[in-house]
C-alpha positions in Angstrom: 121.6 91.3 59.0 125.1 90.5 60.9 126.4 93.5 58.6 123.9 95.8 59.7 124.6 95.0 63.2 128.4 95.6 62.7 127.2 98.9 61.0 125.3 99.7 64.2 128.2 98.6 66.5 130.1 101.3 64.6 127.6 104.2 64.7 126.1 104.0 67.9 128.9 104.8 70.0 130.2 107.9 68.2 126.4 108.8 68.1 126.0 108.9 72.0 129.5 110.5 72.1 127.9 113.0 69.9 124.7 113.4 71.8 126.2 113.8 75.1 128.7 117.0 73.9 126.2 118.4 72.2 123.9 118.2 75.5 127.0 119.4 77.2 128.0 122.2 74.8 124.3 123.6 75.0 124.1 123.7 79.1 127.8 125.5 78.9 126.4 127.9 76.4 123.2 128.3 78.5 124.8 128.7 82.1 127.6 131.1 80.0 124.3 133.2 79.1 122.5 133.4 81.9 125.4 134.7 84.2 126.1 137.5 81.6 122.3 138.3 82.0 123.1 138.2 85.9 125.9 140.7 85.8 124.2 142.6 83.4 121.1 143.3 85.7 123.3 143.8 88.8 125.1 146.3 86.9 121.9 148.2 86.1 120.5 147.7 89.7 123.7 149.2 90.7 123.0 152.3 88.1 119.5 152.4 89.1 119.6 152.2 93.2 121.6 156.0 93.1 118.5 157.3 90.4 116.1 155.6 92.9 117.6 157.3 95.8 117.5 160.5 94.3 114.2 160.4 92.6 113.1 159.7 96.3 114.8 162.7 97.5 113.7 164.4 95.1 109.7 163.4 95.8 110.4 164.3 99.5 111.9 167.7 98.5 108.4 168.0 96.7 106.3 167.4 99.2 108.0 169.4 102.0 108.0 172.1 99.6 104.2 172.2 98.8 103.0 172.1 102.2 101.0 175.0 103.8 103.5 176.4 106.3 107.0 175.6 103.5 104.8 177.4 100.8 103.6 180.3 102.9 107.2 180.9 104.2 108.6 180.7 100.2 105.9 182.8 98.6 104.7 185.9 101.2 102.0 187.4 99.0 101.9 190.6 100.9 99.7 193.1 99.7 97.9 190.8 97.4 94.3 189.9 97.3 93.3 186.1 98.0 92.2 185.5 94.5 95.8 186.3 93.4 97.3 184.2 95.9 95.8 181.4 95.4 96.7 181.6 91.5 100.4 182.3 92.3 100.3 179.3 94.9 98.5 176.8 92.7 101.1 177.9 89.6 103.8 177.0 92.2 102.7 173.7 93.1 102.2 172.8 89.5 105.6 174.1 88.3 107.3 171.9 91.3 105.2 169.2 90.3 106.0 168.9 86.5 109.5 169.9 87.5 109.7 166.4 89.2 107.2 164.2 86.8 110.1 162.6 85.0 111.2 160.7 88.7 108.3 158.4 88.5 110.2 156.3 86.5 112.2 155.7 89.8 109.6 155.4 92.4 107.1 152.8 93.0 103.6 153.0 91.7 102.3 153.5 95.0 104.7 156.0 96.2 104.1 158.0 93.0 100.0 157.6 93.5 100.6 158.8 97.6 102.9 161.9 96.1 99.6 162.9 93.4 97.2 162.6 96.4 99.2 164.9 98.5 99.2 167.3 95.7 95.9 167.2 94.7 95.0 167.5 98.4 97.3 170.5 98.4 95.1 172.3 95.1 91.5 171.3 96.6 92.3 172.6 100.0 93.4 176.0 98.1 91.1 176.4 95.8 88.2 175.6 98.5 89.8 177.9 101.1 89.7 180.9 98.5 85.9 179.7 97.0 84.8 179.9 101.1 86.4 183.7 101.5 85.1 186.8 100.2 85.9 188.5 96.9 87.9 191.4 98.9 89.8 188.5 101.4 93.6 189.2 101.7 96.1 187.0 101.2 96.8 186.8 104.9 93.1 185.7 105.2 93.7 182.9 102.8 96.7 182.1 104.4 95.3 181.7 108.2 92.3 179.8 106.4 94.6 177.3 104.9 96.6 177.0 107.8 93.6 176.3 110.1 92.4 173.6 107.9 95.9 171.5 107.8 96.2 171.8 111.0 93.0 169.9 111.7 93.9 167.2 109.4 94.8 164.2 111.7 97.7 163.5 109.3 98.5 165.8 106.3 98.7 164.2 102.5 102.1 165.8 102.0 103.6 164.3 105.5 101.9 160.7 104.8 103.4 160.4 101.5 106.8 161.3 103.3 106.1 159.0 105.7 105.5 156.5 103.0 108.4 156.9 100.6 110.8 156.6 103.7 109.5 153.4 104.7 110.0 152.4 101.0 113.8 152.7 101.9 113.7 150.5 105.4 
């Protein structure tokens, strides 16, 4: 029995030291790993901020380009019938949207939903206006009708989406 006690007296102190050293080393490496992850996250955030800002700029540009008055200034549609002009405008909206679709990676889901809502509103507005005109209506008549309906809106979804995106920057 006394030999067992002697052996325990010899083995217990180094065992305690070994456990303490192990715990300290483990904690040190865990802390270092956490620091490295934090540094990597900070670096990623530094890289993503310019991309997010650029995506927001592109979303605002898209929304500005598809507002009725800006679209009509870019695409005058002279000597076109309303049906032909409607097709051109809808194709332009689709092209603008498709060109910017990847930007959804860098903006919030709510911002992206606002952009989609605005785009869909514009497509619906143009389509419904064209349906409401006669077969022989001119592009100018389509523009006038679209602008009249847009002006009656309390706030156009394009403007609303722009305000929302700007509010996310604040």
